[in-house]
N, C-alpha and C positions, 0 to 999 in steps of 0.2 A: 785035040787038046794035048799040049806037051806034058809029058810025064816028068814029075820032079825027080831029080836025082837025090840020092841020100845026102849029098853035100848041101844041095839047095834046101832040102827039108830042114837040115840042121841049122842052116844059116837063117832061114825064115823063122824058125822057132826061137832062135836067139834074139832076133830083131823084135819079135813080138814081146818077148819077156822084157826086153830093154824098154820098149815103148810103154808097157804097163808099168814098169818101174818108174819111168819118168813121170807118167800120169800120177802115180801114187805120190811120188816125191813132190810134184807140183801141188797136189791136193793137201798134203801135209804142210807144205810151205804156206799155202794160202790160208789154211786153217790157223796156222801159227800167226800169220800176219793179221787176220781178222780178229783173232783172240787178243792180240796186242792192242788193236784198235778199240775193241770193246772194253778192254781194261782201261785204256786211256780215257775213253768216253765216260766210263763209270767213275774213274777217279776224278775227272773234271766235274762231273755231275755232283759227286759227293762233296767236292770242295765248295762248289756253289751252294749246295744244300746247307752245309755246315756254316757257311758265311752269311746265311740268311737271304741269299738271292734265289728265292724259291721259283720264280717264273722261269729264269734262265736254267735253273737246276732241272725243272720239269722237262724243259725242252731237251736238255742234254741226256736225261734219263731215257726219254723217248727214243733218242738217237741210238743210245747204247742198247736199248731193249730190242731194237729192230735187227740187231746182229744175230743171225740164227746159228752161227757156226760154233758158238760155245754157250753153255748154259750157266756159266759162272755168274753169281750175284743176281740172277733173274728173280729169285724169290724176294730178295731184299728190295730190288728196284720195283717189283710189282707192288710191294707193300707201300712204298713211298708214293708211287704213281697213283695208287688207289685213293690216296688222300689229296694229292695236288691236282691231278687231272680233272676230277669232277668239278672242283672249284673253278679251275681255269675255264673249262668248257661252259659251265653254267653261267659264269659272269660274262663271257664273250657272247653267249646266246642272248642273255638278258639285255646286254648293251645294244646288240644289233636289233633285237625286236623293239626295244624302246624307241630307237631312232625311226624304225619303219612305221610304228604305230603313230608316232608324233607327226611324221611327214604325211601320213595318210589321214590325219585328223581323226583317229580312232581313240577317243579319250578313254572309253570304258576298258578297252584292251590295254591301253597304256597304264591305266591304274592297276589292272590285274598283273601286268608285268612288274610294276613297282612293288606290289604286294608279294609277288613271288620272290623278288630280290630281298625284301625285308624278312620274309620267312626264312630264306636260306641264310641271310646274314645273322639272324638270331641264332640259328643252329651252329653256324661256324664260329661265331663269337663265344658261344657257350661250349665249344669243343676244345680240342687240344691247342697247344701253343702254335703248332705247325699250321693248323687250320686257320687260326686267327691271323698268323703272319701272312699266309698265302692270300687270304681274303683282303688283308690290308694292301698287299702289293697289287692285286688285281683292281682294287678300288682306285688306286693311284693311276694305274696304267689305263684303265678304261675311262677315267674321269667321270664315272657314273654319277657321283653326287652332283657335280656341276651340270652334267647333261640333264638329269631329271629336274634339277632346280630350274634350268632354262625351259625345259618342256612345259612344266606346270606354270611357270611365270607367264610364258607366252600364251598358254592356254587360258589363263585367267584374263589376260589382256584381250584376247580374242573373244572370250565369252562376254566380257563387259561391253565390247564394241558391238556385239550382236544383239544386245538387250535393247531393242527398239520397238518391237511389236508385241502387243498383249498376247498374241497367239504363241509367242516363243518364250514367255516368262517362265512357265513351269519347267520346260525342258532345260532352259538355261540354269535355272535354280538347281535342278537335279544334277547337271554337269558340274556346277560349282561344288555341290556336296560330294561328288565323286573324288575331287582332288583331295589328297591326304592333308590332314590337319597340320602336319609338320611344315608344309609349305605356306601356311598362314601364320605360323608362330605358335601353334597349339590349338586345342579345341575351342577355347574361349575366343581367341583371336580370329579363328575361322568364322565362328558365328558372327562376331562383330564386324568383320570385313565384308562378308556377304550381305549382312543386314544393312550396313552403311551404303553399299553400292545400290541395293534395291531402294532404300529410302531416298537416295539422291535421284535415282531414275524416276521413282514415283513422284517425288517433289517437283522435278522438272516438268513432268507431264501435267501437274496440277497448276503450275504457275500461269500459263496462258489462259486457263479456264478462270482462275481467280481474277486475272486482269480484265477479261471480257465480261465478268460478272453475270454469266449465263447460269442461273441457279440450277436449271434442269440438268445441264451438262456437268456441272460441279457435283451434283448429287449422284448422277449416274456413274461417273468415273470414280468418285470418292467411295461409293458403295462397292464397286468392283475391286478397288485397291484394298479396302478393308478386308474383303473376303480373301484375296490372295495373300495378304500379310498374315492373316490368321492361318491359312493353309500352310504357309511357310514357317509358322510359329515365330513370327517376327513381331517386334514392338509396333503397336498401333496407336500408342498415345500421341505421338507426334502428329499423325494424320488426323486423329480425332480433334486434337487441339487446333490444327491448321484449318480443318473444315469448320470447326466451331467458330474460330475468330473471323475467318473470311466470310462465311455465310452470315454471321452476326453483323459484320460490316455492311454487307450488301443490303440486308433487311433493314438495318438501322438507317442506311442512306435513304431507302424508300420511305421509311417512317418519317425521317426528318424533312423530306420533301413533301410529306403528306400525300404521297402517291399510293393510296390505299389499294387500288386495283393491282399495282405491281407487287406491293407487299403480300397481298392475298395469294397471288399466283406463285410468288417465290416461296411463301410459307407452305403452300400445298405440295410443292416439290420437295422441300426440306423434310416434311413429315414422312417422305418415302425412304429416308435414311434407315439403315438397319438398327436393330434394338440396342446395339452397343452405344448409340448416340442418344438414347432416351433421356439421359441425365445431363445432356450438354446445355450450355448457356443459350444456344440459339433456339433450342426447343422450348426452354423456359421463357425466352424472350418472346417467342411466337404466342405462347399461351397468355403471358402477361399482357402483351401488346393487344392481342385479340380481345381480352377482357377489358383492357383499358379503353380500347376504341369503342366497344359497345357501351361502356360506362360514359365515355366522352360523348358519344352520340346521344345517349339519354340525357346527359347534362345539357348538351346543346339544345335539345328539344325543350328541356325545362327552362332554358334561357332564351327561348324563341329564335335559335339559330338553326332553323330547319333545313336550310339549303346545305349547310356544312354537315348536319346530321345525315341528310340523305346521301351526300357524297361518300360518307363512311359506310353506310349500309350497302349502297350500291357497289362500292369498291370491294367489300368483304364477301360478295355473293359467291365467288369461286372457292372460298374457304369455309363459308357457313351460309346456310339458307336464312337470309334476312328479309324475305319477301313480306312477312307479317309486320316487321318493324317499319319497312318502307311505307306500307299502307297506312299504319297508324300515324307516322310522321306527316304524311300528306294531309290526313284528316285534321290533325292538330294545327297545321300551319295557319289556316284561316282563323281558327279560334284564338290562337296565341300570337298572331301578328296583325294587330288591328289596323295598321296602316292600309292594309288591303281593303278593309271596310271603309276607311276614310276616302280612299281613292274612288271607291264605288259611289260614295255620297257626293263627291265633287268631280264628276267626270270631266276630263279636259284640263283640270288643274295639275300643275306639276309641283311636287314637294321635294326640293333638292335636299332639305335637311329634315330628318325624322328621327324620332326615338320612341321606343315603346317598352312597357314593362308590365308585370303581372302583380296582382294583389297589393296595389298601393293606392293611395288617395281614396280609400274606401271603395275601390272598384276591382273587379276580377282582372280586367285588362285596361291599360291606359296607353294612348298614343299622343305624342306631341309632334307637330310638324309645322314647318314654315314654308309658305308658298312663295312663288316668285314675286308676288305683289307685296311681300313683307308682312303678311298676316300670320300670327301665331294661332294655330288650331290645337286645341286640347280635346281629345275624345276619350270617353269612358265607356267601357262595356261591362255589364253586370248581368250574368245569366243570359236569358234569351231576350232581354230588353233591347230596344234600339239604342244605338250609340248616342250618348249625350255629348254635345259639342259646344265648346266656347271659343270665341274668336277675339283676338287682341291685335290691334294695329300697332306695329313697332315704330317708335320715333326715329326719324332720320334714315329709315330703311337700311339698317346695317347689313353688311355682307356676313352671313352666318358661317362660322367654321365648325361649331360643335354645339350639340344640345345634351344636357345631362339632367336626369331626375335627381334631386338633391333632398335628403331627409334631415340634414344636420343644420340647415340655415334657419329653420322656423318650426314651430309646432304644427304648421300646415305644410302640405306638399309644396315643393318649390321646383320650378323649371329654371335651370342655370344655362344661360346662353353665352357662348364664346364667339365673338365677332371680330372682324378686322378693325384696326384702330389707325388713326392718322398720326397720333403722337406716341403711342407705345406699341408693344407687341400685340396686345389684345384689348378689346372692349368687352367688359363683363356686364351682362344684364341678368337679373333674377326676378322671376314672377312667382308670387305666392298664390297658390290655387285655393280659393274659398268657394265651396259649393260650385256654381256654374259660372263664376267670373274669376279673373286674375288681377293681381295688383303688383305693380313694379316696386321692389324693395331694394334694388341695387342697379346703378348705372354708372360705371367708372372705367377708366382706361388705366391699364397697368401692364407690366411685363409678365407677371404671373400671379396666380391666386391659389392659395391653399387654405383649407379649413383646419385650423389649429384645434378647435374644440367646438361643440355645438354652440352656434350663435357667435362665433369668433372667427374672423377671416384674417389671413396674413397676406398682404399685397406687396409685390416687389415693384418699387419705383412708381407709385400711383401718381396720376395728375392731381395737382393741388397739394393738400396737406400730406406730409410724409414723402414728398418728392425726393428722389435719389436715395431713399432708404427703404428698409423693410418696415411696413407700417401695419399696425393692428386696427381693424375695423370691427365695430360691434353694433348691434341693433339699438336704435333709440326707442323712445316711448311710442313713436308713431310706426315702429316696425322697420324703418328704413336704416340701412347700414351707413355708419359715419366713422370718420377718423377718431381714434382714441389715443394712440401713443406710438412712438418709434420703438422698434425691436433692437435691443442691444445684444450684439453677438460677439463681443470682444472683451478682453480682460484689461483693466487699467493697471499699468505697472510703471516702475521707474525705469528709465532707459538703461541704467546700470545693471538691471536684472535681465536684460534681453537674452543672454546666453542660456538662461534657464527655461526659455519659452520657445525653443525651436519647433517650428511646425504649428504653432498656435497663433490665432488672430489676437493681436493686442493693440492697446493704445498707450502712447506715452508722450510726454512733453519734452522738447529739447530744442537747442539752437542748431539750425541747419547751416553749415559752413561750406565753403568751397575749398577743395584740396586737389590741386593738379587735375582740373577738369572733372572732378568727382564731387558730388554732394555728400557730405558726411555729417555725422553727429558725434561729438566727443563723448567717449565713454569713461576714460580715466586719464590722469595726467600726473606725472611726478618729475622732479628735476634730478638728473644724474650728474652729480658733482664731479665724478671722475671724467665724464665725457664733456662736461660743461654744456649740456643740452637737455631739453625736455624729452621725456619718453611718453608718448601718447598712444592710446588705443582708440579706434574709431569704429563706427558702424556706417556702412555705405548705403545710401538711399537710391533705390531704383523704382521705376514705374511712373514717376511724376517729376516735374521740375518745379522746385520751390523758388519763387522770385526773391531777389535780394540776397544779401550775404549776412551771415550770423543772425538769421531770422528765427525768432522763437515761434515754434509751431507745435500743434498736436497732430501726431501722425498715427493713422490706423492702417495696419497691414500685418505681414507675416515674415518672420525671419526663417529662411529656408535653407541657406547654404553659405559657403564662404568663397571669397575670391581674393586675389592678390592685387594690391595697388601700391603706388609709390607714396611715401610720406613726404613731409616738408623738407626732409634731408636727402631725398632721392633714393631712400632705401626701400626695399620690398617688404611689405608687411601683409599678413593675412588678416582679413577683416570679415565680420558677418555681413551678409547682404539682407537688407530689409526692403521687401517689395510693398510699396505703398498702395493702398486702395483708396484712401481718402486723406485729405489735408484739412484740418480745422483751424 
């Protein structure tokens, strides 16, 4: 190895010192440059900070703070960053987590993130003006309010769409409850919105059941919904009212159709409703209808309608044990329907027209029947005695339409027969029952018969006296009904008074004239000298044609309305319309 000369040693030492000097010079120069950069960054950051651009200021402070070559202003910057940076980082993290949780459909975590935001926001807004302003800037930058509004709005929409299966109802409800009230418009609005959604959901599930009228399904689903609504602390009145009205409609329909078996089956299902329905109309209807049906069945038995009574008892079996009532009704049938006894007395005979009653004519049971041969049979039952029977051959063998026991036509029992007529709507025959024989006290043809009072008949258009009128018939000395007088059912008035009797049946006298193809009666007339013409008012006649012109007649009928006709001058006038029933 070469030995260094003194010169070389001196030269090397000088070069080394020069190199070190250059290095130091560069270091000092670099530090000066970085110091200037840091000062510039600091000044820019302070400028942004003082102008209120806090997000940009925070970024610039971070840049300046990273310069390690000078320590100037570090303490001041650290103090500012300790306020700005936590807000910035927290808001960015909340914004990012909120998006992630929403996209991953993690509603509970999304709500927790929202609550974290709200808790921080509460502190920042209660803090210094710088904290408030930084939070405000970050709120705008992250668009967090809009984002969370979208997240929760879409979550509500998604939850509503998922509400399909009863198994999911509780979890969906809980998820709805997780969503903050602010996104419903407040606590009250939240309750109302969720409740309205569930009510709509439940209502839609009930509609097809109501339409199908399957009571068992209605009760099962309705009971389940009542339980769930109570669990959710939601209004149940709408459902109770809906169940009440629809079940009442279904049961009323069965009752109106007299389908007692269907009613009983439906009622049995309805009684399984929870206790909150105990005061409902349908429950009251069941109790009332059940009692009414039992009362009706008893009344039917008392009125000898055993077949109908039995249909009620048998129909109610699924709702109530009616086996005892059925047995009693069957036993009473023979006793209280004596036609069965009469048929046994005359086997082979047919009785197309029969009637029976109890405790009349001095007997416990009475039957009247007409055979195909036109013979009237009257049978009486009293206690255990054999039936006492009388027979009467009917004249001209009328075709019988109806038999009636009548108590107001004589002091004796009467059988009133309604038969077909060749001249009127009906032929009426009445037989007075005395002991074991009968006597004919009425045989007349008319359109209708009514008993106005004991011993007094009102006949509509009878053959003979009183024809085309309502005629009164009363009993003569021999007990036979005869014509007495015509019934007057109208008011006699002057034709000029007709406007006072609209809707009433009246009779008046007047001249029937012809006016432009109309039959009219003059009501008033005066001469108008200004017009040089008569001013007349008329009544137009409808319903009949009165022969001749300017014919004086008595008209019976009713003024009901008005119509417009042309007068003798061709002008329209409004006139009362008189519908005529009879011209005298």
